[in-house]
Residue, then its C-alpha position, 0 to 999 in steps of 0.5 A: x607709440x614708443x619706438x626703440x632707438x636701435x633695431x636688429x633688422x635685415x640689411x639688403x646691402x650687407x646681406x645679414x641681420x645687423x644693428x640699425x639706428x632708428x630715426x623718424x622720417x621727416x616730411x619734405x617741406x612745401x614746394x617752392x612758389x617761384x619754381x618754373x612750373x609753378x609760375x607757368x601754371x599761375x600764368x595759365x590761370x590768369x585772365x577770363x573764365x573759371x580759375x578752378x575754384x568753383x568747379x570743385x565739390x563742396x568741402x563737406x563732400x571732399x572731407x568726409x571719410x578722411x583718415x585722421x592719423x598717418x602711418x609712421x615711417x622710420x629711417x633705418x641706418x645700418x651700423x656696418x655699411x652706413x646705408x639708409x632705408x625707409x621702413x613703412x610702419x603699418x600701424x596708424x598712430x597719433x604720435x610716434x616717438x623714440x624710447x629713452x634709454 
């Protein structure tokens, strides 16, 4: 789906409808493997007994009825005040890209 590079939207900070520059929201990368809480969880998992691998349901039951696509999230930046906010785009789509102008 093609999205325009600029939109005229309401800015809650300015209190008026202004031009916003639009960009695609990038997802946050994976968590650090050496974070303190991650290391603590790894330590607790060590030793005897079930490691939490075999108590789950089979993968076929988990993966049934899964959503295939994600909803797009846009980042709007006000051209007057420079504040950014996220706009959840309600439609599900395979690909979200910007229009060439």
